Each structure stands twice: as C-alpha cells, then as structure tokens.
C-alpha positions in Angstrom: 0.0 0.0 0.0 1.4 3.4 -1.0 0.9 6.1 1.6 1.2 9.8 1.0 2.6 11.2 4.2 1.9 14.9 4.9 2.2 17.0 8.1 2.3 20.6 9.4 0.1 22.2 6.8 -0.5 25.2 9.1 -3.4 26.4 7.0 -4.1 30.1 7.8 -0.6 31.0 8.8 0.8 34.5 7.9 4.5 35.1 7.4 5.6 38.6 8.6 2.0 39.8 8.0 1.8 38.2 4.6 -1.3 36.0 4.2 -0.2 32.6 2.8 -3.6 31.2 2.0 -3.1 31.4 -1.8 0.4 29.8 -1.4 -1.3 27.0 0.6 -4.0 26.5 -2.0 -1.4 26.3 -4.7 0.7 23.7 -2.8 -2.3 21.6 -1.8 -3.4 21.4 -5.5 0.2 20.2 -6.3 -0.1 17.6 -3.6 -3.3 16.3 -5.0 -1.7 16.0 -8.4 1.2 14.0 -6.9 -1.4 11.7 -5.4 -2.9 11.1 -8.8 0.3 10.6 -10.7 2.1 8.5 -8.2 -0.8 6.0 -7.7 -1.3 6.7 -4.0 -3.5 4.3 -2.1 -4.1 6.3 1.1 -3.1 9.7 2.8 -1.6 10.2 6.2 -1.8 13.7 7.8 0.3 13.9 10.9 -1.1 17.0 12.7 -0.9 20.8 12.7 -3.6 21.1 10.0 -4.2 24.7 11.0 -2.0 27.4 12.3 -4.4 28.4 15.1 -6.7 26.5 17.4 -9.5 28.8 16.2 -8.9 28.8 12.4 -10.6 31.3 10.1 -13.5 30.4 7.9 -11.2 30.7 4.8 -8.7 28.3 6.3 -11.3 25.8 7.2 -12.9 26.0 3.7 -9.5 25.4 2.1 -8.9 22.3 4.1 -12.4 21.1 3.6 -12.0 21.4 -0.2 -8.8 19.5 0.0 -10.4 16.6 2.0 -13.4 16.6 -0.3 -11.1 16.0 -3.3 -9.2 13.3 -1.5 -12.6 11.6 -0.8 -13.6 12.0 -4.5 -10.4 10.3 -5.5 -11.5 7.4 -3.3 -8.4 7.6 -1.1 -8.7 6.6 2.5 -7.3 9.4 4.7 -6.0 9.1 8.3 -5.7 12.4 10.2 -4.6 13.5 13.7 -4.6 16.8 15.5 -1.3 18.5 16.3 -0.2 21.0 19.0 -1.4 24.0 16.9 -4.8 22.5 16.3 -7.9 22.5 18.4 -8.4 18.8 18.7 -12.2 19.2 19.1 -12.4 21.4 15.9 -10.3 19.0 13.9 -12.5 16.1 15.0 -15.8 17.9 14.4 -18.1 15.8 12.2 -15.5 13.0 12.2 -18.3 10.4 12.2 -19.7 11.8 9.0 -16.2 12.1 7.5 -15.6 8.4 8.3 -18.4 7.5 5.8 -16.1 8.9 3.1 -13.1 7.0 4.3 -11.6 9.9 6.3 -10.5 8.8 9.8 -9.9 11.6 12.2 -8.4 11.3 15.7 -8.8 14.4 17.8 -9.4 14.9 21.5 -10.5 12.4 24.2 -10.1 8.7 24.9 -9.0 6.4 23.4 -5.6 8.2 23.0 -4.6 5.7 20.2 -7.2 4.7 17.6 -6.6 1.8 15.3 -8.1 1.0 11.9 -7.6 -2.2 10.0 -7.4 -2.5 6.2 -6.1 -5.0 3.7 -4.0 -5.0 0.5 -2.3 -7.6 -1.7 0.1 -8.4 1.2 -2.6 -9.0 3.8 -3.8 -7.2 6.9 -2.4 -3.7 7.7 -3.3 -1.5 10.7 -3.0 2.3 10.9 -2.7 3.6 14.5 -3.6 7.3 15.1 -2.1 9.1 18.2 -2.9 12.8 18.3 -0.6 15.2 20.0 -0.7 14.9 23.7 1.2 16.0 26.8 1.8 14.6 30.3 -1.3 16.1 32.0 -4.1 14.3 30.1 -2.2 11.0 30.3 -1.9 11.4 34.1 -5.6 12.1 34.2 -6.4 9.1 32.1 -4.2 6.8 34.1 -4.1 8.2 37.7 -2.6 5.0 39.1 0.5 5.7 37.1 0.6 9.5 37.5 3.6 9.5 39.8 5.8 8.0 37.1 4.7 10.5 34.4 7.1 13.4 34.7 8.0 14.1 31.1 6.6 13.7 27.6 8.7 10.6 27.2 7.1 9.2 30.3 3.7 10.1 29.1 4.0 8.5 25.7 5.7 5.4 27.2 2.7 4.9 29.6 0.3 5.6 26.8 1.8 3.1 24.4 2.1 0.5 27.2 -1.7 0.5 27.2 -1.9 0.4 23.4 1.0 -2.0 22.5 1.7 -2.8 18.9 0.1 -6.3 18.3 2.5 -9.2 17.8 0.3 -10.6 15.1 2.7 -10.8 12.2 0.8 -8.0 10.4 2.1 -4.6 9.3 1.5 -1.6 11.6 1.7 2.1 10.8 1.8 4.8 13.5 0.8 8.4 12.9 2.0 10.8 15.6 2.8 14.4 16.3 5.6 14.6 18.8 9.2 15.8 19.1 11.6 12.8 18.8 15.1 13.2 20.3 17.6 13.8 17.6 15.3 15.6 15.2 16.7 18.8 13.6 14.6 21.9 14.5 14.2 25.4 13.3 12.9 28.7 14.7 9.3 28.2 13.4 8.7 25.2 15.7 7.3 25.5 19.2 9.3 23.3 21.5 9.5 23.1 25.3 12.3 24.8 27.1 15.2 22.5 27.7 13.8 19.7 25.5 11.2 18.7 28.0 8.9 17.5 25.2 11.5 15.1 23.7 10.5 11.5 23.4 12.7 8.5 22.4 12.4 6.9 19.0 12.8 3.6 20.9 9.1 3.9 21.9 8.1 3.0 18.3 9.9 -0.3 18.1 7.6 -2.8 16.3 6.0 -0.3 13.9 6.7 -0.8 10.2 6.4 2.9 9.5 6.1 5.9 11.8 4.6 9.0 10.1 5.5 12.0 12.2 4.5 15.6 12.3 5.9 18.6 14.4 9.3 19.3 12.8 9.2 21.3 9.6 12.3 19.9 8.0 11.8 16.5 6.2 14.0 14.0 7.9 14.4 10.5 9.4 15.0 9.9 13.1 16.9 6.8 14.2 15.9 4.8 11.1 14.5 5.5 7.6 11.0 4.3 8.6 10.6 6.8 11.4 10.1 9.9 9.4 9.0 13.6 9.6 7.4 14.6 6.3 8.1 18.3 7.1 5.9 21.2 6.3 4.9 21.6 2.6 5.9 25.3 2.6 8.7 27.4 4.2 7.1 29.1 7.2 10.1 31.0 8.5 13.3 32.4 7.1 15.1 29.9 9.3 13.7 27.3 6.8 15.1 29.1 3.8 17.6 26.4 3.0 15.2 23.5 3.4 14.0 21.5 0.4 10.3 20.9 0.9 8.7 17.6 -0.3 6.0 15.0 0.4 7.0 11.5 1.5 5.6 8.4 -0.1 5.9 5.2 2.0 5.4 2.1 0.0 4.5 -0.5 2.6 5.0 -3.9 0.9 5.4 -7.3 2.7 6.3 -7.3 6.3 9.7 -5.6 6.8 9.8 -4.1 3.4 9.1 -0.4 3.2 10.3 1.8 0.4 10.6 5.5 1.1 10.4 8.1 -1.7 10.3 11.9 -1.5 8.7 14.1 -4.2 9.8 17.7 -4.2 7.3 20.5 -4.0 7.5 23.8 -6.0 6.0 26.8 -4.1 4.1 29.7 -5.6 6.7 32.0 -4.1 10.2 30.9 -3.3 12.0 32.3 -0.2 15.4 34.1 -0.2 17.7 35.9 2.3 19.9 38.5 0.6 22.8 40.3 2.2 24.6 43.4 0.9 24.6 47.2 0.6 21.6 49.0 -0.6 23.3 50.0 -3.8 24.3 46.4 -4.6 20.8 45.0 -3.8 19.1 47.7 -6.0 21.0 46.0 -9.0 19.4 42.6 -8.2 17.1 41.1 -10.8 13.4 41.8 -9.9 11.7 38.8 -8.2 8.4 37.8 -6.7 10.1 35.6 -4.1 9.5 36.3 -0.4 12.5 38.2 0.7 14.5 39.0 3.8 17.1 41.6 3.2 20.1 42.1 5.4 21.5 45.5 4.8 25.2 46.1 5.6 25.1 49.9 5.1 26.5 51.9 8.0 23.7 54.5 7.8 20.9 53.3 5.4 18.4 55.9 4.3 15.0 56.2 6.0 13.2 55.1 2.8 15.3 52.0 2.2 12.2 49.7 2.4 10.4 51.8 -0.3 13.5 51.6 -2.5 13.9 47.9 -2.1 10.3 47.2 -2.8 10.8 48.5 -6.4 13.0 45.4 -6.9 11.5 43.1 -4.3 7.7 43.6 -4.2 7.4 40.8 -1.7 9.9 42.1 0.8 8.8 40.8 4.1 11.7 41.6 6.5 14.6 44.0 6.5 17.5 43.7 8.9 20.2 46.3 9.3 23.4 44.6 10.3 26.8 46.3 10.5 29.7 46.7 12.9 27.7 49.1 15.1 24.1 47.9 15.1 21.7 45.0 14.3 18.0 45.9 14.0 15.1 44.1 12.5 12.3 45.8 10.7 9.2 44.0 9.4 7.5 46.1 6.6 3.9 46.8 7.4 4.2 45.4 11.0 1.9 46.8 13.7 3.3 49.8 15.5 1.6 51.3 18.6 1.2 55.0 19.3 2.1 56.3 22.7 -0.9 55.7 25.0 -1.5 56.7 28.5 -4.9 55.1 29.2 -5.4 51.3 29.6 -8.6 51.1 27.4 -6.8 52.5 24.4 -3.8 50.2 24.9 -6.1 47.2 25.2 -7.9 48.3 21.9 -4.5 48.5 20.1 -3.5 45.1 21.4 -6.8 43.5 20.4 -6.4 44.9 16.8 -2.8 43.5 16.7 -4.0 40.1 17.6 -7.0 40.1 15.3 -5.6 41.2 11.9 -6.4 44.8 12.5 -10.0 44.4 13.5 -11.0 46.7 16.3 -13.0 45.5 19.3 -16.7 46.0 19.2 -18.1 49.1 21.0 -20.0 46.8 23.4 -16.8 45.1 24.4 -15.1 48.4 25.0 -18.1 49.6 27.1 -17.6 46.5 29.4 -13.9 47.3 29.7 -14.5 50.9 30.6 -17.2 49.9 33.2 -14.7 47.5 34.8 -12.0 50.1 34.8 -14.3 52.6 36.5 -15.3 50.0 39.1 -11.6 49.3 39.8 -10.8 53.0 40.1 -13.7 53.5 42.6 -12.6 50.5 44.7 -9.0 51.8 44.7 -10.2 55.3 45.7 -12.1 53.8 48.6 -9.0 52.1 50.1 
C-alpha cells in the first residue's frame, strides 16, 4: 500500500503579516496532483492542520475542499490533530467524514485509535495518536501519575496501554511529537530545555512511523521513522530546506520503500545580504525576501526603494559593525498611549488582523476600569 505522508500544513498562517492562503491553496493542488500521478492508495496527515486553534473560515474552507477532493479520489485518509490545532475542531463531524473514508483522531479517549485494512500483502493496521502532553495522560491513568514526569514518560505509559500487536501484520503509527535527535528550526514551538522530547525507541515494532511537528523532512533513528516536514517554508530559518512530500510504499512485512517528491512553491523564499546600492541592482523577483542591509547608515526610505526590486519584501535587517536591528515592513506599530482602554484596543487589533474590538466590548472594559478606580479610591 502506497501512503502519501503529509504534516504541518499550518493552514491560515501568515509570514511577517503576509497572508499565505493562496500559497497554501497552490501547494495543496500540487499535492493532489502528486497523489494522482504516483498512484497513491491512502493519505496520512500527521497533525498541525491549522496554524491556530480557532482557524478562520477561509482556512477551514480550504482544508475542507482538499479533503473533499481526497474523498472524490476514493483515497482513505488518516488524520490526527497537532499541538497547533484545536483537537475538538479538527475532529468535528468526524463520524460523518468516516463514511467517506476519512478517519480523524482528535481529543479524548482512546488516545490511540486503530483502523484495519487489507492489500495484496494481507492485513495492515493504521494507528492514530494525536498530539498529547503529560497532564491528560496522568488524568487518564491516575494509578501511574507518579511516574509520568515528562513527555517521554507520558508516551511510554500511553503506548504500554496500546502496544503494537504481535500478530505478524504490518503496523503504521501516525503521531505528532518531538523525537530526540530531530533537527529543529525557529518556526517550531518546543518546550524549554527539551522537556517535550521522546525517544524513537518507543516506536519499536511499527513498520512505518509517520511523524509531524518538525518542519524539515528527515528521518530519526531509522529510515522508517520519518518527519514529512511542512509543505511550505514558514520561517526564514527554513530558507535552505527543500520541501517535499513523503511516499511510504509498505509492501510485505519488513519491506518499506521511502520516496520523496519535491514541492515547488508559488513563491520561493530568499535571504539576501549586501549594501543598498548592490541590492538595487538585483534582478526583480516575486520571491518572499528577507534583506540584510550592511550599510552603516541606510536611508529612512530603504524599504520603499527595495520594494521596487522586491515587491514581496517581508523583512529587512540592518546589520553592520555598530548595530543590528530588525524591521518588518507593514508590521503593527503602537502609538504612545496613557490610558489602559486605548492600549487594550490596540493590542486587540494587533491580535485580530487589524479588527477593532466592538463598542459593546469596550463599554464593558470601561465599566470594569471605572469600578476598579472607585474601589481603589475607597481604600
């Protein structure tokens, strides 16, 4: 059975205020074409479908359209929630989706859900383990709570209750965790000090482990424990990564052939370093650009000048022997404020793509502030 392994779609993500929805639509269409031309039998999506746990309507529509096409192609799909997702939202209408061959594992017990299928080589089982952390595992298994102090402990206990069957069949695990030894970049959210690390040894016995969480495509420990990586570059720290999708051709027991198929983005990403004069001689490009200026005293309108060559300039850094400063073109700047209500309004707009809070919300804020002032004055 030929599995198309995807992960970390992060639908709805913006890069330095640049909405990436059209880039994501473009790459998802490319992935569907790969599924057609490479004779894929099933799709694995290893978490972080969305960028936010409350995705926008446009983001949800885009993913819904993608899944609908997968279903129209009669491809079974196995999907888990990641740490960026709302597990409940991802799993919404999962029972209806299952009728179209789309298996979704979100929140709640059981923590590992297993689905059997068959191909020319016999029985094959796909196990789905959504992203989890120590706390819910402690709550599920209170008698073992004392021994669950880390992510590794939590997954170890979890898998001890859902061991891979010793039935001679083939077993696929889909998970969204950080395995020790994986190469990370700035765009990934990891715990301080590596507290969320788990050992690859926990997955002994699985024929293929389809992972999500790390954005660079890579294997950990062995070729059949693999991160598919994100389909697009979501940070300038990923500028040198080569994005792809993974095809895992699971044949007879013990025989898994791994293939990667490169992806070509709508906009490539570049980091360019040099003086303003030198960069102004660069060939015009639609790529997403981070410019690192080396001028000792760049002009105030450097961004405007650079955008005549780089219309998709997303970040400019000034770096010389005296200073290093970062500037994100179009980023939110806040005026000087002295009253809390105005500062709260500015913060709300910054967190909601420029949308101001409703007047009713601000009335509640002002009423609460007046109440606090009166209580403070009475002391």
